[in-house]
C-alpha positions as CSV (number, residue, x, y, z in Angstrom):
1,M,-91.5,9.5,54.5
2,R,-90.5,9.2,58.3
3,I,-86.8,7.9,58.3
4,L,-85.0,6.6,61.2
5,L,-81.4,7.4,61.4
6,T,-79.0,5.8,63.9
7,G,-75.2,7.4,64.6
8,A,-76.6,10.9,64.0
9,S,-74.0,12.3,66.2
10,G,-71.2,11.0,64.2
11,F,-69.4,13.2,61.5
12,L,-70.8,11.4,58.7
13,G,-74.2,11.0,60.5
14,K,-74.4,14.6,60.9
15,Q,-74.1,15.2,57.3
16,I,-76.5,12.8,56.6
17,F,-79.1,14.0,59.2
18,D,-78.4,17.6,57.6
19,K,-79.3,16.6,54.2
20,L,-82.3,14.2,55.0
21,T,-84.1,16.9,57.4
22,A,-84.4,19.0,54.1
23,S,-86.9,16.6,52.7
24,Y,-87.9,14.3,55.2
25,D,-89.3,13.7,58.7
26,V,-86.0,12.3,60.2
27,I,-85.8,10.6,63.7
28,T,-82.6,9.9,65.4
29,L,-81.8,7.0,67.4
30,G,-78.8,6.7,69.7
31,R,-77.1,7.1,73.2
32,S,-76.9,10.9,73.0
33,A,-79.1,13.2,75.1
34,Q,-79.9,14.8,71.8
35,S,-81.2,11.9,69.9
36,T,-85.1,12.0,69.5
37,I,-85.1,8.1,70.9
38,Q,-82.4,7.8,73.3
39,A,-81.5,4.3,73.4
40,D,-78.6,1.9,73.8
41,L,-78.7,-0.7,71.3
42,C,-76.3,-3.0,72.9
43,M,-78.5,-3.0,76.0
44,S,-82.3,-3.3,74.9
45,I,-84.7,-3.3,72.2
46,P,-86.1,0.0,71.6
47,S,-90.1,1.0,71.0
48,L,-90.0,2.7,67.6
49,P,-93.1,4.7,65.4
50,E,-93.8,3.8,62.5
51,L,-91.0,3.9,59.9
52,N,-90.8,4.2,55.9
53,A,-87.1,3.9,55.9
54,V,-84.0,3.5,58.1
55,V,-80.2,4.9,57.7
56,H,-78.1,2.9,60.1
57,V,-75.0,4.7,60.3
58,A,-73.9,3.9,64.1
59,G,-71.3,1.5,64.6
60,K,-68.0,1.2,66.1
61,A,-64.5,1.7,64.2
62,H,-61.1,3.5,64.4
63,S,-59.6,1.4,67.4
64,I,-57.7,-1.5,67.5
65,P,-58.8,-3.8,70.4
66,V,-56.5,-5.3,73.0
67,T,-58.6,-6.9,75.7
68,E,-61.3,-9.4,75.0
69,S,-63.8,-6.5,76.5
70,E,-62.7,-4.6,73.7
71,I,-63.1,-7.3,70.9
72,K,-66.6,-8.3,72.2
73,E,-67.6,-4.4,72.2
74,F,-67.2,-4.5,68.1
75,Y,-70.0,-7.5,68.1
76,E,-72.1,-5.9,70.6
77,I,-72.2,-2.7,68.7
78,N,-71.9,-3.8,65.5
79,F,-73.5,-7.0,65.2
80,E,-76.2,-7.5,68.2
81,G,-77.0,-3.8,67.7
82,T,-78.0,-4.4,64.5
83,K,-80.0,-7.2,65.2
84,K,-81.9,-5.4,67.9
85,L,-82.7,-2.9,65.7
86,C,-84.3,-5.1,63.2
87,K,-86.1,-6.6,65.8
88,A,-87.4,-3.5,67.2
89,L,-88.6,-2.8,63.5
90,E,-90.3,-6.1,63.0
91,E,-93.4,-4.9,64.2
92,K,-93.1,-2.0,61.9
93,R,-92.5,-4.0,58.7
94,N,-95.9,-3.2,57.1
95,V,-95.0,0.0,56.6
96,L,-91.0,-0.2,56.3
97,K,-89.8,-0.4,52.7
98,S,-86.0,0.1,52.7
99,F,-83.2,-0.1,55.4
100,I,-79.6,1.5,54.3
101,F,-76.7,-0.3,56.3
102,I,-73.1,1.6,56.2
103,S,-70.4,-1.1,56.1
104,T,-66.8,-1.1,55.1
105,V,-64.5,-2.1,52.6
106,A,-62.6,-3.8,55.7
107,V,-64.8,-7.1,55.2
108,Y,-63.0,-8.1,52.2
109,G,-59.6,-8.7,54.7
110,L,-57.2,-7.1,52.0
111,E,-54.3,-5.0,52.7
112,K,-53.2,-4.5,49.1
113,G,-54.8,-5.1,45.7
114,E,-56.3,-3.0,42.7
115,C,-60.0,-2.6,41.6
116,I,-61.3,-5.1,43.8
117,S,-65.4,-5.4,43.3
118,E,-68.0,-6.7,45.5
119,D,-67.9,-10.4,44.4
120,E,-64.5,-10.7,46.1
121,P,-64.9,-13.2,49.2
122,L,-65.3,-11.9,52.6
123,L,-62.2,-12.6,54.5
124,G,-61.9,-9.8,56.9
125,T,-60.6,-11.4,60.3
126,S,-60.5,-8.1,62.7
127,P,-63.2,-7.8,65.2
128,Y,-64.3,-4.9,63.2
129,A,-64.7,-6.6,59.9
130,K,-66.0,-9.5,61.5
131,S,-68.9,-7.9,63.1
132,K,-69.6,-6.2,59.9
133,I,-69.8,-9.0,57.8
134,Q,-72.0,-10.8,60.5
135,A,-74.5,-7.6,60.2
136,E,-74.2,-7.7,56.5
137,E,-75.2,-11.3,56.2
138,Y,-78.1,-11.1,58.8
139,L,-79.5,-8.1,57.3
140,K,-79.7,-9.9,53.4
141,E,-81.6,-12.7,55.1
142,W,-83.8,-10.4,57.6
143,G,-84.7,-8.3,54.4
144,R,-85.5,-11.2,52.6
145,E,-88.0,-12.5,55.1
146,N,-89.6,-9.5,55.7
147,N,-89.9,-8.2,52.2
148,I,-87.6,-5.0,52.9
149,R,-85.0,-3.5,50.4
150,I,-81.4,-3.8,51.9
151,L,-78.8,-1.4,50.5
152,I,-75.3,-2.0,52.1
153,L,-73.0,0.7,51.4
154,R,-69.0,-0.8,51.8
155,L,-67.1,2.5,52.1
156,P,-63.0,3.0,52.2
157,L,-61.4,5.9,54.1
158,I,-63.8,8.3,54.6
159,F,-62.7,11.7,54.0
160,D,-63.9,15.2,55.9
161,F,-61.6,17.8,57.0
162,K,-63.0,17.3,60.2
163,A,-62.5,13.5,60.4
164,S,-61.5,11.1,63.2
165,G,-59.6,8.3,63.4
166,N,-56.2,8.1,61.7
167,L,-57.0,10.8,59.0
168,G,-58.0,13.1,61.8
169,K,-54.3,12.6,63.3
170,M,-52.9,13.3,59.7
171,I,-54.7,16.5,59.6
172,S,-53.6,17.8,63.1
173,Q,-50.1,16.6,62.1
174,I,-50.5,18.7,58.9
175,E,-51.9,21.8,61.1
176,K,-49.0,21.5,63.6
177,R,-46.6,21.3,60.5
178,R,-45.2,17.9,61.9
179,F,-46.6,15.9,58.9
180,F,-43.8,14.5,56.4
181,G,-44.8,12.7,53.1
182,V,-43.0,9.9,51.0
183,G,-40.2,11.2,48.6
184,S,-41.3,8.6,45.9
185,K,-45.1,8.1,45.0
186,T,-46.9,6.4,47.6
187,G,-49.7,3.7,46.8
188,S,-53.0,4.8,45.7
189,K,-55.7,4.3,48.4
190,S,-59.8,4.1,47.9
191,I,-61.5,7.2,49.5
192,V,-64.5,8.7,49.7
193,Y,-66.0,12.6,50.5
194,S,-68.5,12.2,53.4
195,Q,-70.2,15.0,51.9
196,D,-71.0,13.1,48.5
197,I,-72.5,9.9,50.8
198,A,-74.8,12.8,52.3
199,N,-75.8,14.3,49.2
200,H,-76.6,10.8,47.7
201,M,-78.5,9.6,50.4
202,S,-82.2,10.5,49.3
203,T,-81.6,8.6,45.9
204,F,-80.2,5.7,47.8
205,L,-83.9,5.0,49.8
206,E,-85.1,3.4,46.7
207,K,-82.3,1.4,45.9
208,E,-81.2,-2.2,47.0
209,G,-78.1,-4.3,46.6
210,V,-74.3,-4.4,47.7
211,F,-71.8,-1.6,46.5
212,N,-68.4,-0.4,47.1
213,L,-68.3,3.7,47.1
214,T,-65.1,5.6,46.3
215,D,-64.4,8.9,44.7
216,G,-63.1,6.9,41.3
217,Y,-59.9,8.6,41.6
218,H,-57.9,6.7,44.3
219,P,-55.1,9.2,45.3
220,T,-51.9,8.6,47.0
221,M,-51.5,9.6,50.7
222,N,-49.3,12.4,49.6
223,E,-52.2,13.9,47.3
224,I,-54.8,13.5,50.2
225,A,-52.0,15.3,52.3
226,E,-51.8,18.1,49.9
227,V,-55.5,18.8,49.8
228,I,-55.4,19.3,53.4
229,R,-52.6,21.6,53.7
230,Q,-53.5,23.3,50.9
231,R,-57.3,24.0,52.7
232,I,-55.5,25.0,56.0
233,N,-53.3,27.0,54.0
234,V,-50.0,26.0,55.5
235,P,-46.4,25.8,54.0
236,A,-45.8,22.6,51.9
237,F,-44.6,19.5,53.9
238,K,-41.1,17.9,53.6
239,K,-40.9,14.2,52.0
240,L,-38.7,11.7,53.3
241,P,-36.8,9.2,51.0
242,L,-38.1,5.8,51.0
243,G,-34.9,4.3,52.0
244,L,-34.7,6.4,55.1
245,L,-38.4,5.4,56.1
246,K,-37.5,1.8,56.0
247,V,-34.8,2.3,58.4
248,M,-37.0,4.3,60.8
249,A,-39.5,1.2,60.1
250,R,-36.9,-1.5,61.1
251,F,-36.3,0.3,64.6
252,G,-40.0,0.6,64.7
253,D,-40.0,-2.9,64.4
254,L,-38.3,-3.2,67.6
255,L,-40.4,-1.0,69.6
256,G,-43.7,-3.0,69.0
257,T,-46.9,-1.9,67.4
258,R,-47.1,1.3,69.4
259,A,-44.7,2.9,67.1
260,P,-45.5,5.4,64.7
261,L,-44.1,3.7,62.2
262,N,-42.9,-0.1,61.4
263,T,-42.2,-2.3,58.6
264,E,-46.2,-3.3,58.6
265,K,-47.5,0.3,58.2
266,L,-45.0,1.2,55.9
267,N,-45.9,-1.6,53.6
268,K,-49.8,-0.7,53.7
269,L,-48.4,3.0,52.9
270,I,-46.7,2.2,49.6
271,S,-48.8,-0.9,48.4
272,N,-52.4,-0.2,46.3
273,L,-55.5,-0.9,47.8
274,T,-58.5,0.2,45.6
275,F,-61.9,-0.7,45.0
276,N,-64.1,-0.7,41.9
277,D,-67.2,1.4,42.4
278,Q,-68.6,0.8,38.7
279,A,-71.7,-1.3,40.1
280,A,-72.7,1.8,42.2
281,R,-72.3,4.4,39.5
282,K,-74.6,2.2,36.9
283,R,-77.1,0.9,39.5
284,I,-77.7,3.7,42.0
285,N,-76.5,6.5,40.2
286,W,-73.5,7.2,42.3
287,N,-71.7,10.1,40.9
288,P,-68.8,11.1,43.1
289,T,-66.2,13.9,43.6
290,R,-62.7,13.7,43.2
291,I,-60.8,14.2,46.8
292,I,-58.2,16.2,44.8
293,D,-60.8,18.3,43.1
294,L,-62.1,19.7,46.6
C-alpha cells in the first residue's frame, strides 16, 4: 500500500510517519525540502503518483489571528489547501480508497461542557474552527462523489512531551520552575496522547466516519502539569489559591488580551470541557492511554 502523508514535519506528523513507514510505502508532501513531494498546497495543485490512501495532517493552528491576512491564512491552508489536495487526487481515484483528515474539537465552538459527542452542532466561530468545518464538509461530499472512505478525527489538546503551542509553553515554564498550579481542583479537559494517534493509524486506514479521540480520563491541568513535572524530574510546583488568581485575572482584564491571565482565561481553566470518544472505541477500535499513566 502506498500512502501520502501531509504535515510530516510537525510533531504529530513525524510520529505518524515513523509508524506508517514500518509497514507501508509512505510519500510525504509539504513545503519542507525533506518532503518527497515539495509543494505548497496554498499555491498550487501538485502532481501525485498513484496512491491507496491519504493521511492529511498538515494545517494551521496554535495562533490567534489579528490582521485580515492572518485570518485569511487559516482558510488558505486548512480549507483551500485541502481542496487543492483533493483536486490533485481526483485523477488517482481509481486506486485511492481512503482519506484520513485530522480535525479538531474546536469545530463545536464550546468553552465548557461535559461528554460532548459528535452529534453536537458545529458552532465554532474562530478562523481555525470555521476553516476546519469547511474542510470537513467539503471532504464528506467529495468522498461520496468519488466513492472514497473519509475518516475525520476530531482531536482535543494533543499531549506530547515535546509539544508546541500552549502545552509547549507549560512544559517550558515547568522546566524553568516558573509554573504555578491552582490550589483548588481545576476543570477537567479532554486530551489525547500523540503516540496513541500514531499507533492506531494503521487500523484507521480501513475506517470511515467522524470521531472524537480522547484519553478517556480527562485530567485537570494540575494533573497534566504533574505528569510533565515527574517526567522532567523537577521539584513540585506551588499552587496559588483560586481567590488570588481571580484578583490577578481582574488586573489582567485591564491589560487586555496580551495579559498572561485574565477573567476569560481563568474561567476556561476552571471549567470542564470534555468530549465523548465512545463511538471511536466501538467502531474504530480506539484504545488510548490515560495521560496520567505515562
